[in-house]
VEXBA-549917 format. One line per field, with one value per residue (C-alpha): residue number from 1; residue in three letters; x, z, y. Coordinates in steps of 0.1 Angstrom, whole numbers. Each point is the difference from the previous one (the first is absolute). Example, Ala and Ser with C-alpha at 12.3 -4.5 7.8 and 13.67 -1.06 7.14 Angstrom:
REM residues 2
n: c(1:2) .
res: c(Ala:Ser) .
c1: c(123:14) .
c3: c(78:-7) .
c2: c(-45:34) .
//
This chain:
REM residues 455
n: c(1:2:3:4:5:6:7:8:9:10:11:12:13:14:15:16:17:18:19:20:21:22:23:24:25:26:27:28:29:30:31:32:33:34:35:36:37:38:39:40:41:42:43:44:45:46:47:48:49:50:51:52:53:54:55:56:57:58:59:60:61:62:63:64:65:66:67:68:69:70:71:72:73:74:75:76:77:78:79:80:81:82:83:84:85:86:87:88:89:90:91:92:93:94:95:96:97:98:99:100:101:102:103:104:105:106:107:108:109:110:111:112:113:114:115:116:117:118:119:120:121:122:123:124:125:126:127:128:129:130:131:132:133:134:135:136:137:138:139:140:141:142:143:144:145:146:147:148:149:150:151:152:153:154:155:156:157:158:159:160:161:162:163:164:165:166:167:168:169:170:171:172:173:174:175:176:177:178:179:180:181:182:183:184:185:186:187:188:189:190:191:192:193:194:195:196:197:198:199:200:201:202:203:204:205:206:207:208:209:210:211:212:213:214:215:216:217:218:219:220:221:222:223:224:225:226:227:228:229:230:231:232:233:234:235:236:237:238:239:240:241:242:243:244:245:246:247:248:249:250:251:252:253:254:255:256:257:258:259:260:261:262:263:264:265:266:267:268:269:270:271:272:273:274:275:276:277:278:279:280:281:282:283:284:285:286:287:288:289:290:291:292:293:294:295:296:297:298:299:300:301:302:303:304:305:306:307:308:309:310:311:312:313:314:315:316:317:318:319:320:321:322:323:324:325:326:327:328:329:330:331:332:333:334:335:336:337:338:339:340:341:342:343:344:345:346:347:348:349:350:351:352:353:354:355:356:357:358:359:360:361:362:363:364:365:366:367:368:369:370:371:372:373:374:375:376:377:378:379:380:381:382:383:384:385:386:387:388:389:390:391:392:393:394:395:396:397:398:399:400:401:402:403:404:405:406:407:408:409:410:411:412:413:414:415:416:417:418:419:420:421:422:423:424:425:426:427:428:429:430:431:432:433:434:435:436:437:438:439:440:441:442:443:444:445:446:447:448:449:450:451:452:453:454:455) .
res: c(Met:Lys:Ala:Leu:Ile:Leu:Ala:Ala:Gly:Thr:Gly:Ser:Arg:Leu:Met:Pro:Leu:Thr:Lys:Asn:Arg:Pro:Lys:Cys:Leu:Leu:Lys:Ile:Ala:Gly:Lys:Glu:Met:Leu:Ala:His:Gln:Leu:Asp:Ile:Leu:Asp:Lys:Glu:Gly:Ile:Lys:Asn:Ile:Val:Ile:Val:Val:Gly:His:Lys:Ala:Ala:Gln:Val:Lys:Lys:Phe:Ile:Ser:Ser:Tyr:Lys:Ala:Val:Lys:Asn:Leu:Lys:Ile:Arg:Ile:Ile:Glu:Asn:Lys:Lys:Tyr:Val:Ser:Thr:Gly:Ser:Ala:Tyr:Ser:Met:Trp:Leu:Ala:Gly:Lys:Glu:Ile:Lys:Lys:Gly:Phe:Leu:His:Ile:Asn:Ala:Asp:Leu:Leu:Phe:His:Ser:Lys:Leu:Leu:Asn:Lys:Leu:Leu:Lys:Cys:Gly:Tyr:Lys:Asn:Ala:Ile:Ile:Ile:Asp:Lys:Asn:Val:Lys:Leu:Arg:Ser:Asp:Met:Val:Lys:Val:Ile:Thr:Lys:Lys:Asn:Arg:Val:Val:Glu:Met:Ser:Arg:Glu:Arg:Lys:Ser:Lys:Lys:Tyr:Ala:Gly:Glu:Ala:Val:Gly:Pro:Val:Lys:Phe:Ser:Ala:Asp:Gly:Ala:Lys:Lys:Ile:Leu:Ser:Met:Thr:Glu:Lys:Val:Ile:Lys:Lys:Gly:Asp:Arg:Lys:Lys:Ala:Val:Tyr:Phe:Leu:Met:His:Asp:Phe:Ala:Glu:Lys:His:Glu:Leu:Tyr:Ala:Ile:Asp:Ser:Asp:Lys:Leu:Pro:Trp:Phe:Glu:Ile:Asp:Thr:Met:Asp:Glu:Leu:Lys:Lys:Thr:Glu:Glu:Glu:Ile:Lys:Lys:Ala:Ile:Ile:Phe:Asp:Phe:Asp:Gly:Val:Val:Ile:Asn:Ser:Glu:Pro:Ala:Arg:Tyr:Arg:Thr:Tyr:Arg:Gln:Leu:Phe:Met:Lys:Glu:Phe:Ser:Val:Asn:Leu:Pro:Glu:Lys:Met:Glu:Ser:Lys:Leu:Phe:Gly:Arg:Lys:Gln:Lys:Glu:Asn:Met:Thr:Tyr:Phe:Ile:Lys:Lys:Tyr:Lys:Leu:Arg:Gly:Asn:Ile:Gly:Asn:Leu:Ile:Lys:Lys:Arg:Lys:Arg:Leu:Leu:Asp:Lys:Glu:Phe:Ser:Lys:Lys:Arg:Asn:Leu:Lys:Pro:Val:Asp:Gly:Leu:Leu:Pro:Phe:Leu:Lys:Arg:Leu:Lys:Glu:Asn:Lys:Phe:Lys:Thr:Ala:Ile:Ala:Ser:Ser:Ser:Ser:Lys:Gly:Tyr:Ile:Lys:Lys:Ile:Leu:Ser:Lys:Met:Arg:Ile:Ser:Asn:Phe:Phe:Asp:Val:Val:Ile:Ser:Gly:Asp:Met:Ile:Lys:Lys:Ser:Lys:Pro:Asn:Pro:Glu:Met:Phe:Ile:Lys:Ala:Ala:Lys:Met:Ile:Lys:Ala:Lys:Lys:Glu:Asn:Cys:Leu:Val:Ile:Glu:Asp:Ser:Thr:Ala:Gly:Ile:Ile:Ala:Ala:Lys:Arg:Ala:Lys:Met:Ser:Val:Ile:Ala:Val:Thr:Ser:Ser:Phe:Asn:Lys:Arg:Gln:Leu:Lys:Lys:Ala:Asp:Lys:Val:Val:Asn:Asn:Leu:Ser:Glu:Ile:Glu:Thr:Ser:Asp:Leu:Ile:Arg:Ile:Phe:Asn) .
c1: c(0:11:-2:-12:12:-18:24:-9:-18:14:-6:-15:-10:36:13:26:17:-12:7:33:-3:-26:-21:13:35:-7:18:-17:24:29:-12:-20:-36:5:30:-21:-25:26:17:-33:-10:34:-3:-34:12:-15:28:-18:-10:-16:4:-20:17:-8:10:39:1:37:8:-19:18:33:-9:-10:32:21:-20:20:-31:-11:25:-25:-29:-13:-14:-18:-5:-29:-3:-33:8:-35:3:-11:-34:-7:-8:14:-25:16:35:-13:-14:34:14:-28:22:24:-26:-27:9:-6:16:4:-12:21:-2:34:-9:-10:24:-10:14:13:-24:-29:12:6:-36:-13:21:-9:-38:-21:-18:8:-8:6:8:16:-24:3:-30:8:-22:6:-30:20:26:0:9:-23:-23:-15:-32:1:-24:14:35:-7:3:-33:6:30:-5:17:-33:4:-35:-5:-6:8:35:21:32:22:14:38:16:19:-27:4:-15:0:4:-38:-3:27:-17:-33:14:21:-30:-20:29:2:-37:3:29:-16:-30:25:4:37:1:-17:18:5:-18:-32:2:3:-34:-14:20:-13:-36:3:29:14:24:7:12:30:3:34:-2:15:32:14:-6:3:-15:22:-20:5:26:-18:-1:37:9:-22:15:36:-9:-18:29:29:29:24:33:9:37:16:31:30:9:-24:10:35:24:1:-8:37:10:-32:6:37:-11:-19:31:22:-24:-4:37:8:-27:-3:30:-26:10:-33:-1:17:-33:-33:-28:-28:-27:18:-6:-27:-3:5:34:-17:-14:34:17:-25:5:38:-2:-23:18:34:-16:15:-10:-1:-21:-15:-4:37:10:-20:17:34:-9:-11:34:15:-25:9:37:-7:-21:24:21:-8:5:-30:-23:-4:-35:-13:9:-23:-17:5:-11:-30:-11:3:-22:-26:-2:-2:-29:-18:3:-3:28:5:24:-13:28:5:30:-3:-12:31:23:-20:-2:37:10:-24:14:36:-9:-18:-32:-25:-20:-8:-22:-34:-4:23:-15:25:1:-7:-34:-14:-9:8:29:0:-15:-29:-13:-6:28:-11:-36:11:21:-29:-22:26:7:-38:0:-22:17:-6:18:32:30:27:37:16:31:-12:-25:-16:-6:-16:-24:-8:-7:-23:-19:-5:-16:28:22:37:33:29:37:26:23:-6:-16:2:-28:-12:-6:-18:-22:-33:6:-18:33:36:30:37:-1:-23:12:-17:-35:-16:-29:-21:7:-15:-32:-4:3:-26:-24) .
c3: c(0:-8:21:-14:18:-10:5:-27:21:10:37:1:36:10:-16:2:7:-33:-21:-12:12:-7:30:-1:6:32:29:29:29:-23:-29:-32:0:-32:15:30:-25:-22:30:13:-35:-2:34:-8:-33:-25:-24:-31:6:-23:11:-18:4:-10:22:0:-18:-7:38:5:-29:13:35:-14:-19:31:28:12:7:-37:-10:14:-19:-36:-3:-29:0:-20:-3:2:-19:6:38:7:-17:8:30:14:-21:-32:14:6:-35:-15:18:-13:-21:28:27:-19:15:36:22:33:0:22:3:3:31:20:26:15:22:-20:18:-16:-34:12:12:-33:-21:22:3:-20:-20:-36:4:34:17:34:22:34:22:21:-20:4:-14:-3:-21:-38:-4:-22:23:-8:8:0:0:13:-6:-36:-9:-13:2:1:8:14:16:37:9:29:-19:10:-15:4:-3:-20:-33:6:-26:-16:-22:-17:-34:-16:-38:-3:24:-19:-33:14:19:-31:-23:23:0:-38:-3:24:-19:-34:14:7:38:5:35:18:29:1:34:-15:-28:26:13:-34:-1:34:-10:-28:10:31:20:36:30:20:35:8:35:14:-20:-8:-32:-11:-29:-5:-18:21:21:32:-11:-9:35:17:-20:8:37:-1:-18:16:-1:30:3:36:6:28:10:10:-30:-24:2:15:1:38:13:4:19:21:10:7:27:18:-2:13:28:13:-2:20:26:4:-18:-22:-36:-20:-33:-30:-19:13:5:-26:27:13:-32:1:38:25:17:34:-12:-13:32:21:-23:5:38:3:-24:17:35:8:23:-13:-2:-35:1:8:-27:-26:9:-3:-33:-13:6:-19:-29:-1:-3:-27:-21:3:-25:-36:-10:21:-17:-33:-15:-14:-37:-22:28:-12:-37:14:24:-28:-23:28:5:-37:-2:30:23:37:21:36:22:25:22:34:5:20:-16:11:-16:-33:-3:8:-27:-26:7:-3:-33:-12:-10:27:-27:-18:28:10:32:25:23:26:27:27:-17:1:26:-20:-23:-32:-9:15:-27:23:-14:-36:8:19:-29:-25:23:4:-37:-7:-23:-1:12:-34:-17:21:-10:25:-8:26:5:27:4:30:-21:-29:25:15:-34:-10:33:-8:-33:-19:-30:7:-19:17:-3:5:23:31:-12:-32:-27:14:34:-15:-24:17:-14:-32:-16:11:-12:7:1:-5:-35:-12:8:-29:5:-21:24:28:-20:-10:36:10:-28) .
c2: c(0:35:31:33:32:32:29:26:26:34:-4:36:-3:-6:32:14:-33:-14:30:-14:-36:-27:-11:-36:12:19:-16:-16:-11:8:-21:8:-12:-18:-18:-12:-14:-17:-16:-14:-14:-16:-15:-15:-15:25:5:15:36:26:36:28:33:36:29:2:-33:3:0:-33:-16:11:-13:-34:-3:6:-17:-31:-22:3:-27:-25:15:3:35:16:37:16:37:18:32:14:-4:36:-5:-36:-22:-33:-20:13:-9:-35:-2:9:-31:-23:-22:-6:-9:-19:-34:12:26:18:36:23:38:15:20:-31:-15:-33:-28:-30:-23:19:-10:-35:-2:12:-24:-30:7:-25:27:8:37:16:33:8:20:16:-6:31:24:37:19:33:-18:5:-37:-21:-20:-35:-17:-38:-30:-32:15:9:37:14:37:24:36:32:12:10:-10:-25:-32:-35:1:-32:20:24:-12:0:-23:-16:-16:-34:-8:-35:-3:1:29:19:-5:14:30:9:-3:23:24:1:7:29:15:-4:20:28:-3:-1:14:-29:-16:-38:-4:14:-25:-27:11:-8:-32:-11:5:-26:-22:-17:22:-12:20:-11:15:17:-14:32:-4:34:19:36:20:31:27:31:17:-11:-36:2:13:-26:-28:12:-1:-34:-18:18:-24:-2:-18:-9:-8:-19:18:-21:-22:17:37:-4:-30:2:-34:-12:32:-1:-36:7:24:-28:-22:28:9:-36:-7:31:-3:-38:-15:-18:-7:2:-20:16:0:15:-25:4:5:31:20:26:0:28:1:-4:-33:-11:11:-20:-30:0:6:-30:-23:5:2:34:28:35:32:1:38:5:-25:18:33:-16:-15:34:13:-29:6:37:-9:-26:24:29:-20:7:-36:-10:26:-19:0:-33:-4:18:20:36:-5:-20:27:26:-21:-4:38:7:-24:15:-29:7:-15:-10:-18:-26:-14:-14:22:32:32:19:-26:0:38:4:-25:15:34:-12:-18:32:-19:12:19:-32:-14:15:-20:-18:-27:-12:-27:25:9:-35:-27:-31:-8:-20:-25:20:23:30:22:-5:7:32:11:-4:21:28:1:0:-30:-31:-32:-16:29:-5:-20:-9:-5:-24:-20:-24:-29:17:31:-20:-16:33:16:-30:3:36:-10:17:-11:-5:0:-16:9:-27:22:-22:-32:-21:-3:-33:14:30:-19:11:35:11:6:-6:22:1:38:29:8:-32:15:17:25:-23:-29:21:8:-37:-11:26:-11) .
//
């Protein structure tokens, strides 16, 4: 099955943003709307795509030729040169020969969760449309009335009728359905009505032929037609990257563990193992101190030990050789800012330590929020710090991606219902396999990787 993306319109209600740029290339969460759609189609196995362009057509063509994900797709571009005086039905009619064997209809200003497309493709109906049962009468969205799940009426009227939902899309047409909707379109155009919108043709289609409604089940979707809708969408799908600190931002784990070894040798003549135990990663130092005291049956004041270790840490991180960022960190942070990602640090280390290191490394301005061990009650693998970071950065949990280097951190991220990328600075790939993606360093992470993981 092919997908038809209608992207010819001027986007007049989004002026001045669309004066010199087509609506489909406006960026949402740092990524073009068209790119969001192409990635989701690719993910769901729709490889043949027809795009009808008009306003600033050359820009769309240039974008398609340079977009990396296009290598997996077969894209045909059709230009509607009369886009100023015609509607979406005319654009669909121009693509008739390409879509006559069945197609997915998608408006270029519609962003939707990949699971919505999956629901549509897997439903048992030949012709179907995604609807949202949360009807807003003041909305200018087309509304639908159904009987036994079959669409019988589509209208923009704001009267209080027994609407089943709002017509969201995408829409699926079988070969027979495509033949009928295209025939209806041709008749309308031959009568001289070239300004008709596809969704009003669907009303006529539904009166005579089967078109079934598929509930969105509260999965997210956004129609971006106005400045207010654009702003709301940006807020709703705001993407945030939450970094662990030690081992993810700075290669500090060897130096930090060395201070434990120095402290316990000086205070108790206890020689701690050369390598740090895996269960100690991601925990507060108070918890680690207590663990060592109990394990070696020692007596000591934890508060005093923490103060003495702080002096050792200050000495260690006064040396430039211990202030090395993780490979690829700086270019990665710059790309995140360029693409308008929010960023946070969530670490069991103390706030003073984190801020001091960030200042010495001159990268404080790259992070919007810092969550430290002294701001939480429970350490990883408890998800508390990641949930707190999401709240402080004002991002939904499902829109947050965590970058970690420990198994405890991965578990915490998953418990917070967040995606996670793991860096092999402290553990090997086999130990980090529960992450959504494992990399050797941050330079291996493409911006497109982040978007795909979110999708």
